[in-house]
C-alpha positions in Angstrom: 0.1 0.0 0.0 1.3 3.4 -1.0 0.7 6.2 1.6 0.5 9.9 0.7 1.6 12.7 3.1 -2.1 13.4 3.7 -2.7 9.8 4.6 0.0 9.8 7.2 -1.1 13.1 8.7 -4.7 11.6 9.0 -3.4 8.5 10.7 -1.3 10.7 13.1 -4.4 12.8 14.0 -6.4 9.7 14.6 -3.6 8.1 16.7 -3.3 11.2 18.9 -7.1 11.4 19.5 -7.3 7.8 20.6 -4.2 8.1 22.8 -5.6 11.3 24.4 -8.8 9.4 25.5 -6.9 6.3 26.7 -4.3 8.4 28.5 -7.0 10.4 30.4 -8.5 7.1 31.6 -5.2 5.5 32.3 -4.0 8.5 34.2 -7.0 8.4 36.4 -6.6 4.6 36.9 -3.0 5.1 37.9 -3.0 8.1 40.2 -6.2 7.4 42.2 -4.4 4.5 44.0 -1.0 6.2 44.2 -2.4 8.9 46.5 -3.2 6.3 49.3 -0.7 3.5 48.5 1.9 4.4 51.1 -0.8 5.0 53.8 -2.6 1.6 53.0 0.8 -0.1 53.0 1.6 1.2 56.5 -1.8 0.2 57.8 -1.6 -3.3 56.4 2.1 -3.9 57.3 2.2 -1.9 60.5 5.6 -0.5 59.6 6.6 3.0 58.4 9.8 1.6 56.8 7.8 -0.7 54.6 5.3 2.0 53.6 7.2 2.9 50.4 7.4 -0.8 49.4 4.1 -0.9 47.6 5.1 2.0 45.4 8.4 0.4 44.8 6.9 -2.9 43.7 4.6 -0.9 41.5 7.6 0.7 39.8 9.4 -2.6 39.5 6.3 -4.0 37.9 6.3 -1.0 35.5 9.9 -1.7 34.7 9.2 -5.3 33.8 6.0 -4.5 32.0 7.8 -1.7 30.0 10.3 -4.1 28.6 7.8 -6.8 27.9 5.2 -4.4 26.3 7.9 -3.0 24.1 8.9 -6.4 22.9 5.3 -7.2 22.2 4.9 -3.9 20.3 7.9 -4.8 18.1 6.1 -8.0 17.0 2.3 -7.2 17.3 2.3 -3.4 17.2 1.2 -0.6 19.6 -2.4 -1.5 19.7 -2.0 -5.0 21.0 0.8 -4.0 23.4 -1.1 -1.0 24.9 -4.4 -2.9 25.3 -2.8 -5.9 27.1 -0.9 -3.4 29.3 -4.0 -1.9 30.7 -5.7 -5.2 31.1 -2.8 -6.4 33.3 -2.9 -3.2 35.3 -6.6 -3.5 35.9 -6.0 -7.1 37.4 -3.3 -5.6 39.6 -5.6 -3.0 41.0 -8.2 -5.8 41.8 -5.5 -7.7 43.7 -4.7 -4.5 45.7 -8.3 -4.3 46.7 -8.2 -8.0 47.8 -5.0 -7.5 49.7 -6.2 -4.4 51.5 -9.5 -6.1 52.4 -7.8 -9.4 53.7 -4.9 -7.5 55.4 -2.4 -9.4 53.3 0.8 -7.4 52.7 2.0 -10.1 50.3 -1.1 -9.9 48.2 -0.9 -6.1 48.2 2.6 -6.3 46.9 1.7 -8.7 44.2 -1.2 -6.5 43.1 1.2 -3.5 43.0 3.5 -5.3 40.7 0.8 -6.0 38.2 -0.6 -2.5 38.7 2.8 -1.1 37.5 1.7 -2.2 34.0 -0.7 0.9 34.0 2.2 3.2 34.4 4.3 1.3 31.8 1.3 1.5 29.3 1.0 5.3 30.0 4.6 5.8 29.2 4.7 3.6 26.2 1.8 5.6 24.7 4.1 8.6 24.4 6.4 6.7 21.9 3.3 5.7 19.9 2.5 9.5 19.6 6.0 10.1 18.2 6.0 7.2 15.6 4.5 9.2 12.8 5.3 12.8 14.0 7.4 15.0 11.8 10.9 15.6 13.2 10.3 19.2 14.0 7.1 18.3 15.9 8.1 15.2 17.8 8.4 16.9 21.2 5.0 18.5 20.7 3.2 15.3 19.6 4.7 13.4 22.5 3.9 16.0 25.0 0.2 16.3 23.9 -0.3 12.7 24.9 1.5 13.3 28.3 -0.7 16.3 28.7 -3.8 14.3 28.2 -3.0 12.3 31.3 -3.8 15.5 33.2 -7.5 15.1 32.5 -7.7 11.8 34.6 -4.5 12.1 36.7 -5.5 15.4 38.4 -9.0 14.1 39.0 -7.8 10.8 40.4 -6.3 12.0 43.8 -9.3 14.2 44.3 -11.5 11.1 44.0 -9.8 9.6 47.0 -12.5 10.7 49.5 -15.5 9.7 47.4 -13.8 6.5 46.3 -13.1 5.6 49.9 -16.8 6.2 50.8 -17.7 3.9 47.9 -15.4 1.3 49.3 -17.0 1.6 52.7 -20.5 1.4 51.1 -19.5 -1.9 49.6 -18.2 -3.3 52.9 -14.5 -2.8 52.0 -11.8 -0.9 53.8 -11.9 2.8 53.0 -8.3 2.8 51.6 -9.2 0.1 49.0 -11.9 2.3 47.4 -9.5 4.2 45.1 -8.1 0.9 43.7 -11.7 -0.2 43.0 -12.1 2.9 40.8 -8.8 2.0 39.1 -10.1 -1.4 38.1 -13.1 0.1 36.3 -11.4 3.0 34.4 -8.4 0.9 33.3 -10.5 -1.8 31.7 -12.4 0.9 29.8 -9.0 2.4 28.5 -8.1 -1.1 27.2 -11.4 -1.3 25.3 -10.8 2.1 23.7 -7.4 1.1 22.4 -8.4 -2.3 21.2 -11.2 -0.8 19.1 -9.9 2.5 17.9 -6.1 2.4 17.5 -6.3 1.4 13.8 -4.2 1.5 11.7 -1.2 0.8 14.0 1.1 3.9 14.0 4.3 1.7 14.4 3.4 -0.4 11.4 2.7 2.6 9.3 6.0 4.2 10.4 7.8 1.1 9.4 6.1 1.0 6.0 7.2 4.6 5.4 10.8 3.7 6.3 10.7 0.5 4.1 11.2 -1.6 7.3 8.9 -4.5 7.4 9.9 -6.0 10.8 12.0 -5.3 13.8 15.7 -6.1 13.7 16.1 -9.7 15.0 19.9 -9.9 14.9 21.3 -11.2 18.2 19.5 -10.7 21.4 17.3 -7.6 22.3 20.0 -6.4 24.7 22.8 -7.0 22.3 21.0 -4.6 19.9 20.3 -2.1 22.6 24.0 -2.1 23.6 25.1 -1.7 20.1 22.8 1.4 19.6 24.0 3.0 22.8 27.6 2.4 21.9 27.3 3.9 18.5 24.9 6.8 19.4 25.8 8.7 22.7 22.6 10.6 22.5 20.7 7.4 23.2 22.7 6.8 26.5 22.3 10.4 27.5 18.5 10.1 27.0 18.5 7.0 29.2 20.4 8.7 31.9 18.2 11.8 31.9 15.0 9.7 32.0 16.3 7.5 34.8 17.6 10.2 37.1 14.6 12.4 36.8 12.2 9.5 37.4 14.2 8.3 40.4 14.1 11.8 41.9 10.4 12.3 41.3 9.3 8.9 42.7 11.5 8.9 45.8 10.1 12.2 47.0 6.5 11.8 45.8 5.9 8.4 47.3 6.8 9.5 50.9 5.0 12.9 50.7 1.5 11.5 51.6 3.1 9.8 54.7 4.9 13.1 55.6 1.6 14.9 55.4 -0.4 12.2 57.2 2.0 12.2 60.2 1.2 15.9 60.5 -2.5 15.4 60.6 -3.4 16.2 57.0 -6.7 14.6 55.9 -7.0 12.3 52.9 -8.7 15.0 51.0 -5.9 17.5 51.5 -3.3 14.8 50.7 -5.2 14.0 47.5 -5.2 17.7 46.6 -1.4 18.0 47.0 -0.9 14.9 44.9 -3.2 16.3 42.2 -1.2 19.5 42.2 2.0 17.5 41.7 0.4 15.6 38.9 -0.7 18.9 37.4 2.9 19.9 37.3 3.8 16.5 35.7 1.4 16.7 32.8 -0.5 20.0 32.3 2.4 22.0 30.9 3.8 19.2 28.8 2.9 20.9 25.5 4.7 24.0 26.5 7.7 21.8 27.3 7.4 20.2 23.9 7.4 23.6 22.1 10.5 24.7 24.1 12.3 21.5 23.5 11.7 21.8 19.7 12.9 25.4 19.7 15.9 25.6 22.0 17.1 22.0 21.8 17.2 19.0 23.9 20.3 19.7 25.9 19.3 23.2 26.9 15.9 22.0 28.0 17.4 19.3 30.2 19.4 22.0 32.0 16.2 23.9 32.7 14.7 20.7 34.1 17.5 20.2 36.5 17.2 23.8 37.9 13.5 23.4 38.4 14.2 20.1 40.3 16.6 21.8 42.7 14.1 24.6 43.5 11.4 21.9 44.1 13.5 19.9 46.5 14.6 23.0 48.5 10.9 23.7 49.1 9.6 20.3 49.8 12.7 19.4 52.0 12.1 22.3 54.3 8.3 21.9 54.6 6.7 21.0 57.9 4.7 17.9 58.5 1.0 18.1 57.5 -0.5 20.5 55.1 1.4 23.6 53.9 1.7 26.0 51.0 5.5 25.1 50.8 4.8 21.4 50.3 2.1 22.1 47.6 4.5 24.5 45.7 7.4 22.1 46.0 5.4 19.0 44.8 4.1 21.1 41.8 7.6 22.0 40.8 8.8 18.4 41.4 6.2 17.4 38.8 7.2 20.2 36.4 10.9 19.2 36.6 10.0 15.6 35.8 7.9 16.8 32.9 10.7 18.9 31.4 13.2 16.1 31.7 11.0 13.2 30.6 9.5 14.9 27.5 12.9 16.0 26.4 14.7 12.7 27.0 12.0 10.7 25.4 12.2 12.7 22.2 15.9 12.5 22.2 15.8 8.8 22.6 13.2 8.4 19.8 15.0 10.6 17.2 18.4 9.2 17.9 17.3 5.5 17.5 16.9 3.8 14.1 13.4 2.7 13.6 14.2 -1.0 13.4 15.7 -1.0 16.8 13.2 1.6 18.3 10.9 -0.7 20.3 13.9 -2.6 21.7 15.6 0.6 22.9 12.5 2.2 24.2 11.6 -0.9 26.3 15.1 -1.0 27.7 15.1 2.7 28.5 11.8 2.5 30.3 13.0 -0.6 32.1 16.2 1.1 33.3 14.2 4.3 34.2 11.7 2.4 36.4 14.4 0.2 38.1 16.2 3.4 39.1 12.9 4.8 40.4 12.1 1.6 42.2 15.6 1.8 44.0 14.8 5.4 44.9 11.4 4.5 46.2 12.7 1.6 48.3 15.5 3.7 49.9 13.0 6.6 50.4 11.2 4.7 53.2 14.4 3.8 54.9 15.8 7.3 54.7 12.6 8.9 56.0 12.3 6.3 58.8 15.9 6.9 59.9 16.8 10.5 59.0 13.5 12.2 58.1 11.8 13.6 55.0 14.2 16.6 54.7 17.3 14.4 54.2 15.3 12.4 51.5 15.1 15.6 49.5 18.9 16.2 50.0 19.7 12.8 48.5 17.3 13.5 45.7 19.0 16.8 44.9 22.3 14.8 44.5 20.6 12.5 41.9 19.7 15.5 39.8 23.4 15.7 38.8 22.5 12.8 36.5 20.3 15.1 34.5 23.2 17.6 34.2 25.5 14.9 32.9 22.9 13.8 30.3 22.6 17.3 29.0 26.3 17.6 28.5 26.5 14.3 26.7 23.5 15.3 24.5 25.1 18.7 23.6 28.3 17.0 22.4 26.6 14.0 20.6 25.5 13.9 17.0 22.7 11.3 17.0 20.2 12.0 14.3 16.9 10.5 13.1 17.2 7.6 10.7 13.6 7.5 9.3 14.1 9.8 6.4 10.7 9.0 4.8 9.0 10.6 7.8 11.3 13.6 7.6 9.7 14.6 4.3 6.5 15.6 6.3 8.3 18.5 7.9 9.0 20.1 4.6 6.4 22.6 3.3 
């Protein structure tokens, strides 16, 4: 089949519209549970040091799912991969409800691992948005999909109170209610993708590049290592994504507990988390425009600066509810948005299309493993030294973003899909 420029633009518009809807639902399904995960874990386990473990297991699950979903996408396309990702995430949310109801910490952890597939699917969707985007608009296309997460992700934490009441009405513990909502909306997102993401954007991109299948030479990791070795920009993108995700998760996962110990209500905690999520996603289109105009390396430097300001504010905030923690968490989300959008675009345009799903899956796996390590250590640091010191350690991790920016500035990685590049010409 021969595709014209108009055909490709039409497919790209359809792809973005479907991803916007699924991302809104997926964002709601992911964040409605995150707002209470640490508190529920502490109640079930009886230990503050273990409170961050549920979020850690969720991030580890996201790491594994990211790699497996990317491998699946390479063979079966984005539609099948993203649909299955949300189905697995919905099953994980159901297990979290069961674990919280039975008081089983082990079951709660297992549910968290599967629930991580929700986050992995959300992040994989950003790559689907960039498959057919013209080179000069990749950051904007990717950022629009991240922005769509705002529609559900900001609403999610604010549903903690009503969702908890729903759980009680059904005879379940109050803190399991948010996960019950996650089950419903995640399955709806999977149906939207299964029915509407046609034609598959990855298959269309391969057709334009005259690549009929993913590269199968050697193992997946062999191909990833070869790409990183030959294209420093790819390694820089992985480093920037991993450092920023670790910083964000480590601080965000312990903030609800920091506020809870100061007497903040679930509704106030949910509001602060939603403000944080607003910073993560709402301004993503602006970040995309800036990244397209001033370059990837310069935008990463801006992200590092925003991170440091955020950590200074949140690290000096008192327990409970305060304006300082609200502003700090908002800027923490904004710093993550700047670094993640920029590094994701850098990764996509520096990777040959035949290796793209392998590299994207590996990058998201590494990113989530780094965040899981940060989340696991966060509970220990807060339990031993306090929330302020956690922010100090996170500030040190931001140096990784600076290193990524320097590598990106000196590298020469360029897009390899020239057939798509023609769409950027008038």
